C-alpha positions, 0 to 999 in steps of 0.5 A: 392649328387649334391654339389661339392667343387670347390675351397678353401682357408685356413689361418694359424692357431695360435695366429695371431698378427695384424689380426682381425676377419674381416681380416681373413674372407676377406682373405679366402673369396677372396682366395676361390673365386680366387682358384675356378675361380669364381667372386663375381657376380657368388656367389648366397649365402653366409654362415658364420660359427662363434661360437663367444660366447663372443670371438668377440664384433661384434656379427652380422658377416655374412655381414663381408663376403661382405667386401671381395668385394663390388660386394657381396652386396645384396647376401643372407648371413647367419651366423650359429652356432653349437658349435665346429661343427659350420664350418660343420654346415655352409658347410651343409647349403651350400649343402642344398641350392644347393640341394634345387635348391636355389643356384648354387654357395655358398661361405662358410666361417668359422672363429674365433678369440680367442687369443685376449680374456683373459684366464678366459673368454676363459674358460667361453666362451667354457663352453657354449658349455656344459649343464650349468645346470649340468656342469656350475661349472666344474673346468678347463672349457670345459677341465674339462668336457672332463677330467671327460669323460676321468676319466669315461673311465679309470674307465670302461676300464682301464688306457689309458695314453699310448694311449692318449700319442700315439694319441697326439704324432701322431698328433703332428708328422703329424702337422710338415708338415702342413703349416697351423698348429699352433703347428709344433713340433714333441713332441714325445711319451715320452714327451706326456706321462710324466707329467712335468713342460711343460706338466702338468695335466690340468683336470683329466688324461688329460695333456696339450698335450691332449688338443687342443690350443686356436687359431685364423684362417679362412677357406673357400670353394666354393660349386657348383652344378653338372652342374657348377662343371663339367666346373670347373678345380677341383671338389671334391664331397660329397658321403655323408653329415650327421648331427645327434644332440643328447641330451645336458645333458650328464646325459641323455646319456652314454657319453662313447659311443658317440652315436651321432657320431656312428649314424652319421657315420652309416648314412654317410657310408650307404648313400655313399654305402661304408665301413670304410675300403674303406676310405683312411684317416679320419680327426676327431675331437680331441679337446681332445685326449680322444675324438679321442680315443672314436671316433675310437670306435664310427666310428667302427674302434675298439670295445668298450673299445679297441680304445686305442689298435688301437692308441698304435699299430699305426693303425691310423698313416700315413701308418697305417690301416686308417690314422687319422688326417694326418693334425695334427688334432685340437691338432696340427693344432689348433681349431678356433671354427667356422673355424674348420669344414670348415678347415677339408673340405679344407684339405680333398679336398686337399688330394683327389686332391693330393695337400696336400704337406708334409701331403699327404696320398699316393693314397687317393681316399676317405676321411672321416670327423667327426666334433662335437659340445659339447661332441658329441652333434652336430655330422657331417660326410662327405665322399668326393671323387674326381670327376675331 
């Protein structure tokens, strides 16, 4: 593919006092251009990933990127949205602009501010990423949707409580060394496994440690075409970037198969001319631990019904067969909706450049990313490699 990541920036994720959506966007837009060594005058197009759904009163946000520098005025800027995969939708639009020859340099920003919204409204906003005709009255909101998925998985394949705790503990352990992460504490398997006052059940078999937190944050990348990337200090190229959209109603699918995820991975691996075994690591969408477990099966790391064994055996831990979420994932890093997909691309690029610090996967050469919107409705897979 013709597009490469040539620079990036990443804010800290969490409850960020004193920040606004605008300040977060400006911070990473400036940071990414500086990191790439490009000026605002070099940018041909801007893409903003911002879910919103009620989190921000300001609902016309793409021009907020222009606040980073007056020289961005009159550049084409577009906001995209695809639920929790909004950030990856923005990355894909930037790639397609380059592939079409419409731009040589694209600034892609993903951002969300969630913590300033009252708790009940947060639940209602997130539930908008489900099919309201069927799921609109689900107790516990979007967590309730995945609680139902977990219940159904347990009924089909047996109790997976140990596996979910292993996934949560792994991601919390990984997140300790991630300076951008919201939750930087190694909680341990026993804490994640047991119900307690600090770790109550939230929905179905899902406890608090099975759920990603409410987060603020932003991330940005600069994309460049092949000729421009060749002159840059760093270049991380796309071996593949695929998008698969599935039905919104879960009633039209076998929700335990995550078929859209499986199809996106199949297309990406075929496009990249590689196999899962060739990947050094994967950043995957663990909005809830049951999602990561099913994604193991959908990507082909485990047979159907055996994702739990992969987790319990430590195959996806750092140093395992295929490290999954060395960043700590959404579970530890946080999940500011519009920023998540861009964040995944930033952290994967850092890994491949050997710049990931304490979360570095030794000798990483090929990285996979899976980001999804809704319950495996919007499915995006990228496979990245270092070019220079």
